[in-house]
C-alpha positions in Angstrom: -67.6 -1.9 -42.7 -65.5 -5.0 -43.4 -61.7 -5.0 -43.1 -59.9 -4.7 -46.5 -58.3 -8.1 -45.9 -61.8 -9.7 -45.7 -62.9 -8.3 -49.1 -62.1 -10.5 -52.1 -63.2 -10.6 -55.7 -65.5 -13.2 -57.1 -63.6 -15.6 -59.4 -66.0 -15.1 -62.3 -67.3 -11.5 -62.2 -64.5 -9.9 -60.2 -66.9 -7.9 -58.1 -65.8 -7.5 -54.5 -67.5 -9.4 -51.7 -66.7 -10.4 -48.1 -65.3 -13.9 -47.7 -68.5 -14.9 -46.0 -70.6 -14.0 -49.0 -68.6 -16.2 -51.4 -69.1 -20.0 -51.7 -66.2 -22.5 -51.3 -65.4 -22.1 -55.0 -65.0 -18.3 -54.6 -68.2 -17.4 -56.5 -70.7 -14.8 -55.5 -74.4 -15.8 -55.1 -75.2 -14.6 -58.7 -72.3 -16.5 -60.3 -73.0 -19.6 -58.2 -76.6 -19.8 -59.3 -75.6 -19.1 -62.9 -73.1 -22.0 -62.7 -75.8 -24.3 -61.3 -78.2 -23.4 -64.1 -75.4 -24.1 -66.7 -74.8 -27.5 -65.2 -78.5 -28.4 -65.3 -78.8 -27.3 -68.9 -75.8 -29.3 -69.9 -76.9 -32.4 -68.1 -80.3 -32.2 -69.8 -78.7 -31.6 -73.2 -76.2 -34.5 -72.7 -73.3 -32.3 -73.8 -70.8 -29.9 -72.3 -68.0 -30.0 -69.7 -70.4 -30.6 -66.7 -72.0 -33.5 -68.5 -68.7 -35.0 -69.4 -67.4 -34.7 -65.9 -70.6 -36.4 -64.5 -70.5 -39.2 -67.1 -66.8 -39.9 -66.3 -67.6 -40.0 -62.6 -70.6 -42.4 -63.1 -68.4 -44.7 -65.3 -65.6 -44.8 -62.7 -68.1 -45.5 -60.0 -69.6 -48.4 -62.0 -66.2 -49.9 -62.7 -65.2 -49.6 -59.0 -68.4 -51.4 -58.0 -67.7 -54.3 -60.4 -64.2 -54.8 -59.1 -65.2 -55.0 -55.4 
């Protein structure tokens, strides 16, 4: 049985997990896979916050390569 200090809630669903079961963002395996699916759908649809973040990163990278 894990110590009470090692049990923390998932940031999305608030279910309790040990620290080892959560990813670095604090999500449980179910919520983490759901977030990945959401990102893939948004990238494919060319809309949504994940797509906007990706587009901004690509543009910044392209501008950095031109200035070097």
